[in-house]
C-alpha positions, 0 to 999 in steps of 0.5 A: 457509317457515320458522316461527321462534316467537322472532323474537329468535333470528333477528333478523339473519337475512334470507331467502334466495331459498329460505326466509323467516322469518315473524319477518323478514316481521313486522319488514319489514311493521311500518313499512307499518302506518299504521292506529291502533295502539289501535283494532282496528276498522279492522284487523278490517274489513280482515281481513274484507274480504280474506277476502271478496275471497278468497271472491269470487275463488273464486266467479269461479273457480266460475263460469268454471273454466279460463277464469279464467286469472288465478285463481292470481295473484289468490288469491295476492294476496288471501291475502297481503293477509289475512295482512298484516291478520292480522299487524297484528291479532296485533301489536295483541293482542301475540300473534306470528303466527309463534307462532299458525301454529306452533301450528296446524302442530303440531296440523294436517297443514300441515308440507309447506306450511310446512317444504318449500313453498319448497325446491328439491325440496319437494312443494308447489313442484312443484304446477303445477295452478292448480285448487283441490281440489273441497272448496275452497269448503267450506274457504273458507266455514269460513275466513269463519265463523272470520273473522266470529267475530273481529269481536267481539274486543277488546284484552285479550280472554281469547278472543283466543289461541283465536280467532286460532289457530283462524283460523290453522288455517283459513287454512293449510287454505285454502292447502292446498286451493288448492295455494298456496305460502305462502313465495311469498305471504309474499314477494309481500306483503312486496314489495308493501306495502313498495313501496307504503307506504315511501319509497325511497332514490334510490340503490337504485332502478332506472335501466335505461339507465346501462350504455348509451352516453350517446347512448342514455340518457334525458337526466339533465336536460331542459327541454321547451317546450310551446306552444299555437298558435291552431289549438289544437294543442300543440307540443314543443321540446327544445333549440330543436328541435321533437319529435313531432307537433302534438297536439289533444285528439282528443275532442269535449269538450276536456280538455287531453289535447293536453298528455299528453306531460307524463306521459311526461316524468314517467315519464322523470324519476321512473321513468327509463322512457319508451319514448315519450320515447325515440322522441320524442328518438330515443335508443333503446338500439339497441346492444342489439337485445333492448332496442331491440326489446323495451323501446323498441319499438312494443309498449312504446310502445303500453303506455305510451300506453295506460296514460297514456290509462287513468289520464287517464280515471280522473283526469278524474273526480277533478279531475286528482288536484288536492288529492290526496297519495295514489292508490288502491291498486287504481289502482296495482295495475292500473298494475303489472299493465299493465306486467308483462313490461317493465323498469319492473315493477321500480319500486315502487308508491310511486315510481309514485304519485310519478310520477303525482301529480307528473306531474299537478301539472305537467300542471294548470299546463301546461293552465291556462297553455296551455303552459310549460316542463317541467323534468325531473331524473333524478338527483333524480327530479323534474319541475317547471313553469316559465313560458315567460316565465322564464329 
């Protein structure tokens, strides 16, 4: 991790895989800050909440010890979120977070964390243990007290610089006792927040199958006719041919899950990913055995089906997302964890949000009309509904 106190000196320098400038991080996450610029309260509450989450994660580790296999990943994410709010607070007080961390480094013992944490032979890079030092709870409590002291801060507060620098010191100390890599935390948070809050140019998004033969690609444009018969079962037709099996809701209280394939169509059109849809139309990537088995195989299908069922259970309690133009960050992060290990993990959270909300918009129309035509366009990354009566 490289701290550059003067962002202007490195304005055109992007981070390499091995190093990242805090000035770059500051610029990259600024567009993700949608909170009021003239009100410190939401930012202070956010910072306090994230430090609380760090401590809650530590409490869970204290209880479960080695059984808490996900401690390292969880605490890295929480430290990243705390850094985001700390940076947002510094921005509003017109104090560079890089300057504060530089000052904390010059007065502390954190040079290895900052200067060498991401170098190939850096000492922190080689720490493999996920276990924090025995004094980590004491250090986290100190971080909590320092955060609480910030809650009364105001714009143009004479105490601001001192209180912020003190937080920076405790933050670095907490990283140190947890054996965490600062550069990794910064990069992860930057990718997560930009992926969640910023729209992306379609040309920069992953496509997954454009290098495969046309017969192994998901169709660029597709129209799926959905019908419901008197039996209550739903049927799918693609190019006039029935695909898949007739479905019912498979639950005592009907809820429309018989039309859940709409969500797979949304995944295919917007994410360019759906092992379930590939199976339905028999367009798996068989020319590459690795993709055929690992990306389009049975386990990937189960992952997509399980994810779809879980989101549906959440959506039922929210009127199937009607009237919503955004989703909870926690839901999206859970989606991301669900698909770890599969190609679709490359899709940013903002794109997942679009796929889910647009998929449910079409689902609500199909459910209301007991059928219709689902129109997917992969080039535009859109999914739409059309009545079966229209041509």
